[in-house]
C-alpha positions, 0 to 999 in steps of 0.5 A, a space after each residue: 462740922 456735919 454736912 447740914 451745918 456746912 450747907 447752912 454756912 454756904 446758904 448764909 454766905 449766899 444771902 450775904 452776897 445778895 445783901 452786898 449786891 442790894 446795898 451796891 444797887 441802892 447806892 447806885 440808885 441814889 447816884 442816879 437820883 442825884 443826876 436826875 435832880 440836876 437835870 430837872 433843875 436845869 429843865 424846871 421839871 417837878 420832882 414827882 411824876 405820879 402817872 409815871 410812878 404808877 405805870 412803873 409800879 404796875 409793870 413791876 407788879 406784873 414782873 413780880 408775879 412771874 417771879 412768884 412775888 406778891 403785889 403787896 411785897 413788890 409795892 412796899 419795896 417800890 414805895 421805899 425806893 420812891 421815897 428814897 429817890 424823892 428825898 435824894 432829889 429834894 436834898 440835891 436841889 436844895 444844895 444847888 439852890 443854896 450853892 456855897 452856903 451848905 458846908 461839905 461836912 456840916 456840924 450838927 447839934 442834937 440831944 444825946 449822942 451815939 444811939 439816940 433817935 435824934 442822931 439817927 434822924 440827923 444822919 438820915 437827913 444829911 445822907 440824902 445830900 451825900 454829906 457826912 456830918 460832924 456830930 455834936 451831942 448836947 445835954 438839952 434841946 436848948 443847948 442844941 439850939 444855942 450851939 446854932 445861934 452861937 455858930 458853934 454848929 451849922 444845924 440843929 436837929 430837934 424832935 418836934 411832934 410825935 404821932 402818939 404823944 403829940 408835940 414834944 413840949 420841951 423841944 417846942 418851948 426851946 424852939 419858941 425861945 430861939 432865933 433859928 429857922 427851920 430849913 428841913 424836916 425828916 420823919 423817922 419811924 420810932 420802933 422802941 425796944 426793951 434792951 438788956 445785957 443778956 439774951 432772953 432775960 425774963 422781963 418780969 425780973 427787970 427792976 429798973 428801966 431807963 429812958 427819956 420821959 417822952 419814950 416812957 409816955 409812948 410806951 406806957 401800956 407796955 410798961 404798965 405790965 411790968 409792975 416790979 420795974 422802977 422807971 428812971 427818966 434820963 436826959 437822952 436815950 444815949 444816957 439810958 443806954 450807957 447806964 444799962 451797960 454799966 449796971 447789973 443784968 436786971 436793968 433795961 433801957 428803951 431804944 432802937 435796935 440800931 442803938 442796941 447794936 451800937 452798945 452791945 445790948 440785946 433786944 428783950 422785947 421789940 415794938 413796945 410802943 404799941 402803936 402800929 406806926 409810931 412816927 416822929 417829925 424832926 426839924 432841921 434848924 439853921 441860923 440863916 434861912 435857906 432858899 427853897 427850890 421851886 420844884 420842892 413843896 414848901 411848908 412854913 411853920 408859923 407861931 402865932 399869939 392871937 388876941 384874947 378876944 372871941 373868935 380871934 383864932 377863927 379869924 386867922 384860920 378864915 384868912 388862910 381859907 379865903 386865900 386857899 392856903 392849906 393848914 395841916 397842923 394846929 397845936 397850942 403851947 403856953 406862951 410863958 408870960 403867966 397870963 394864960 396866953 397860948 402860942 398856936 403853931 400852924 403848918 401851912 403849905 405855902 412859901 413865905 
C-alpha cells in the first residue's frame, strides 16, 4: 500500500475510535438519566424542565461556536440527547410505578421478524427500560394480539398510524376486536430504501419489488417511476427481504438501511417515501393495564360508536371541550356490523 492509503487507514481508525467513545458516552448518559428518574420519583419532580433545557442549549451553542460548530448542528444533537433522556426517564418511572409486573426479559409479539419496522420499534421501546426482549415474530396483526390475550406473549407492538397514509387499517381493525390495553407508544422515523443484491444495480432493470402493502402506499410516487417493475405484496417487510435474498438480482425489496445490513442487501435508492419526515406511531399493548406515573404525561385512546343521529359526534367533542380536555386525534373506521356505523378513535390528554 502507498502512503496515501496508509494515511486513509489511519484516519478511519481515528474515526472509529471516536465513534466508540461516543457510544460509551451515550450509554453513560442513559445510566445517568435512570438515576435522575429515580431521584425525581422520590421527590415528585416533573421529567421536563424546559427553562433549564433552553439555558443548557444556549450554553452549548456558544461553546459550539468556539469549536467551529454551527448552532443548527449543535441544536439537532442536543434535541436527540434530550429525547433519549426523556424516554429513558419515562421508562424508568414506568418500571418503578409497576414494580414486579414487568418481566426482566419481556416476550414481545409483532408482525414479521428480523429487519421489520415493528421489530425496530419494539427494540427501541424496551431499550429505554434497559430490558432485552424475547422476540416473537407473527404472520399477522391479529396473531400478535392473540398471543398477548393467550398469555403466550407479555406485550404486542403494532403500527397504529402513519404520518403519510393515516391509520394502519388492518392493525386498527385487529386492535378493535381484541381485549388488550395500550400501555405505551413509540414514534419511529420510517426511511424506506430500495434494497437489492448488488451495488449500483440499475433501478430501471428491476422486474419485481416486494413490500408490505402499507409500504407500497407510502412510496407510491417513486414506484410510479419504475413502470417495468411488478409490485408484489408481502405479509411483512421480513418476508419481502427474504424473497429478494433468495431470488435473482433483478428483484428488490423496500425496507430500512438496518434491514439491508441484516440481510446483506445493498441500498439502490434511499428515502423513496418522498415525505421529508415519515413517522409511524406504534402502540405497545398488554393484557393487563399499567399504572401511569404522575410525572409522565398520560394519553388515553378511546374507541366510540356514536348514535346515528344528527350532531351525535359533535356532542361528544363538546363534552371534551367543556371539561378542557385536549383531543388530538380523530379517525374513523367501519364498525364492521354492516350497518354503516363508524368507530371513532379519539386521543385525549387525560388519565382515565
